[in-house]
C-alpha positions, -999 to +999 in steps of 0.1 A: +197-033-183+166-039-162+146-071-160+116-079-138+134-085-105+155-054-108+124-033-116+107-049-086+133-033-063+131+001-081+093-001-084+090-008-047+111+020-036+094+044-060+059+034-051+055+016-018+057+044+007+033+070-009+019+076+025-013+096+021-045+096+002-034+092-033-037+099-070-074+099-076-090+132-085-123+121-071-148+142-051-142+120-020-110+106-005-106+069+003-110+061+040-097+039+067-130+021+065-140+029+101-149+061+119-158+065+156-170+095+177-189+100+209-226+107+209-253+123+231-269+088+233-241+076+255-254+041+262-261+032+226-242+023+195-254+043+165-243+025+133-241+042+099-231+023+068-219+041+037-206+031+003-169+039+002-166+057-032-199+075-033-206+080+004-242+069-004-262+053+025-263+015+023-298+002+032-305-033+043-270-040+053-269-068+080-255-055+113-248-080+141-237-073+177-221-098+200-197-099+230-161-110+225-165-140+247-195-153+227-180-144+194-146-161+198-153-187+225-173-219+225-208-212+214-238-219+236-261-220+206-271-183+210-270-164+178-258-128+178-284-101+176-288-091+140-305-061+125-308-043+091-299-007+083-328+016+072-330+036+041-306+061+056-281+033+062-286+036+100-295+013+129-295+020+167-282-008+190-279-013+227-249-033+240-256-067+255-234-060+285-215-030+297-186-024+297-180-056+277-159-058+246-183-055+217-180-072+184-198-054+156-200-070+121-215-054+090-221-074+058-240-070+025-238-091-006-213-077-031-192-059-004-164-071+019-174-079+055-161-056+082-158-064+119-149-039+147-138-053+182-135-030+212-153-013+241-170+013+219-202+033+222-215+063+203-214+067+166-198+041+144-195+047+107-184+019+084-175+024+048-182-007+026-161-014-005-171-037-034-156-072-031-151-075-068-121-062-088-121-027-102-121-026-141-087-015-155-075+002-186-040+004-202-023+038-202+008+041-225+030+067-241+064+083-240+082+099-211+100+129-226+125+156-215+154+132-212+186+145-196+211+123-216+241+110-197+274+126-208+294+094-204+293+062-225+296+040-194+262+050-182+227+037-189+195+057-185+158+048-185+125+057-168+097+042-148+061+054-150+037+046-121+005+056-104+010+064-067-006+042-041-031+055-016-023+053+021-054+031+024-038+005+002-018-005+033-050-023+043-046-047+013-008-046+008+006-069-018+042-064-030+035-082-063+012-054-073+037-026-071+051-029-106+033-034-139+022-070-144+025-065-181+057-074-199+075-060-229+108-073-244+142-059-252+171-074-271+201-080-249+220-108-266+186-124-270+150-116-262+146-105-225+114-096-206+111-063-189+082-047-169+061-027-193+062+005-172+099+008-178+109+031-207+144+030-224+151+057-249+175+049-278+210+045-265+241+023-270+253+005-238+286-012-236+288-045-216+317-068-210+302-092-236+299-064-262+278-034-272+240-034-270+215-010-286+185-003-263+154+013-276+121+009-258+106+044-256+070+034-248+058+027-213+026+008-205+008+006-172-026-003-158-050+023-144-086+023-131-113+026-157-135+057-157-118+072-126-095+102-123-058+094-119-024+108-127+009+093-136+044+100-123+075+096-144+110+092-130+142+094-151+168+069-138+206+069-145+234+047-134+268+034-143+267+002-163+293-015-142+275-006-110+243-021-123+260-053-135+273-058-100+237-057-087+219-074-116+231-102-137+205-100-165+221-126-186+220-154-160+185-152-146+188-120-126+202-123-091+195-089-077+213-071-049+191-050-026+217-022-031+206-018-067+187+014-058+219+029-046+234+022-081+206+042-097+201+080-095+168+096-100+176+126-121+143+142-130+106+137-123+074+147-140+037+146-134+009+140-160-024+159-161-054+143-145-066+115-168-099+097-170-110+072-197-133+042-201-109+025-225-071+024-232-054+058-236-022+073-248-004+100-227+030+115-233+044+138-206+077+154-196+100+147-166+117+180-162+117+187-124+153+185-111+161+170-077+187+179-051+199+164-018+178+175+012+175+149+040+200+126+058+184+095+073+199+070+097+182+038+104+182+016+135+184-022+131+150-039+125+141-069+147+140-093+117+163-100+088+154-074+061+164-049+035+159-013+045+147+013+020+139+050+026+120+076+005+109+112+009+072+118-001+059+150-016+025+165-021+021+179-057-011+198-051-010+206-014-043+189-006-031+154+004-048+139-027-017+132-048+015+122-031+046+103-044+082+096-035+111+115-052+140+093-042+148+058-029+178+046-011+189+013+006+202+018+041+227+001+063+218+004+100+238+032+116+250+048+084+234+080+071+221+083+035+211+114+016+176+117+000+166+140-028+136+163-032+128+189-059+156+215-061+131+244-064+107+232-037+080+227-064+063+200-043+057+201-006+075+174+014+050+157+037+071+129+051+101+106+050+092+069+051+116+041+059+105+005+054+122-028+063+113-057+039+120-093+048+140-115+023+108-134+013+088-102+008+062-114+033+069-091+063+072-054+063+078-027+090+079+011+084+087+042+103+072+074+090+084+109+099+058+135+091+069+171+085+106+159+086+137+178+097+169+177+077+186+151+100+165+121+108+168+089+128+142+062+125+140+050+160+126+014+167+106-006+142+075-026+151+080-063+148+056-079+122+037-110+132+046-144+118+019-155+095+027-190+082+015-203+049-014-228+051-030-256+032-061-254+054-075-222+069-068-222+106-099-223+129-089-190+146-063-163+143-047-148+174-043-110+175-034-084+202-044-048+203-020-018+204-019+009+231-017+037+205-032+022+174-052-004+156-045-040+150-059-052+117-066-084+098-075-090+062-088-124+049-087-124+011-092-146-019-070-145-050-071-155-087-046-156-114-046-131-143-018-127-170+013-116-151+000-115-115-023-127-088-053-104-081-061-103-044-096-093-032-106-089+004-135-109+019-132-097+055-115-069+074-112-069+112-103-038+132-091-045+168-092-014+191-069-009+221-096-018+246-101-052+231-069-067+245-061-102+231-085-115+205-090-148+187-106-142+154-129-172+145-125-177+107-156-198+107-177-167+110-173-161+072-202-172+051-201-209+041-182-215+009-160-183+012-126-189-003-095-177+017-062-176+000-044-149+020-043-141+057-027-107+065-021-092+099-011-055+104-004-030+131-009+007+127+005+030+154-003+067+154+014+098+166+000+121+192-026+112+218-045+084+200-081+081+213-100+051+200-133+069+207-124+095+181-112+080+148-116+101+117-120+077+088-107+103+062-077+117+081-066+091+107-039+075+085-022+109+081-011+105+117+005+071+110+039+069+127+047+032+124+032+001+107+040-035+104+025-060+080+028-098+074+010-122+050+006-159+048-006-177+016-025-208+008-002-236-005-012-262-030 
């Protein structure tokens, strides 16, 4: 009963708000990409450049320092001061003016470029990520332990996914949240279905007649030669309720309330997996869920669908988090959310996200260590980022009092089933920067830009831009907003 559009709604609600460092069983956690802290050398900027995944020092990285006015305003022909990191990945800089807004840019061939804008001194640590795509393998198998529905007017199936990392918010793309691979089922003809959906053998009765469903194997993509785990969720719903939300026989017009027509009955977690080539993994979904939280949402400032999920921590170390329920909300009306009945997994947060009708603007409110009764409070308003045929000469951004404004300029290319989006340039705007115009011409000549994304990350507590822990800062995330514009033909 599920085609791609329906699975997109389910896949989004099951995956999108995994709000902490994710599923990789690696010796190091992914980072924000930027760390700041005071130093005894109070009048200097001590830059350290590390490789993201290994934490190895990056030697001979280019480090340039400029003032905001010189960087974003009309040039007088003066080039920014540029240096190279030593074998320890370090360089010591003295600001041009004090207390001017500094613009620090780090680049090295093969890695994305990172710029930091603000009145910062002391130690600045930047974590570079490769600018090329990560090799992927295909994981497939059966999700077992089915709790068969007792009534003939119900349909059941499962979805298998790999949780996001919180740092994936820096490169958020809705199209990547479900499997780009397709399988097919026979529903009065051959119908495509996302490959990470599994449908055990069952007879389903539709108004047009009976249908035999039988697609027991899931398939999904995973990183090659890197530790990961898989989560399986068993879904069940009444046939008539699903039909009212998804018309699979006529091209699939999907109602946002589809997730409320589907109940997540059980969940399961695979062992840690690692392989250089495709692998097969069967695992059970036997953890029962029970209602725990009631969430009430305010009305977002833009036309949107509202979804809410509780997020649990399987191992208690912030390395592997995933949602255990997903519900669509109507402003002002409370909805119940499920978590494990036996408290097998620690609940870290409840995240509620508003998604625009065109899937280009998002805004989320995150309640860490949630109480049983929750209200979202106000949402941040995402920026408007128009599509473009020509990259604009500059991008206007404004800093946040209690957080970081962020921009990602990315390129994309088409692979079977999806667009792969790879960042070229990340820009972090600190509160002290004020209003900033980002000059897109600062990218190396010939750099392709196919996506422009603007985000806002607001943190709980007393946010201090002088002290940003790259590994833990996003665990304090209270609200975020994200918007993307794309290149048009």
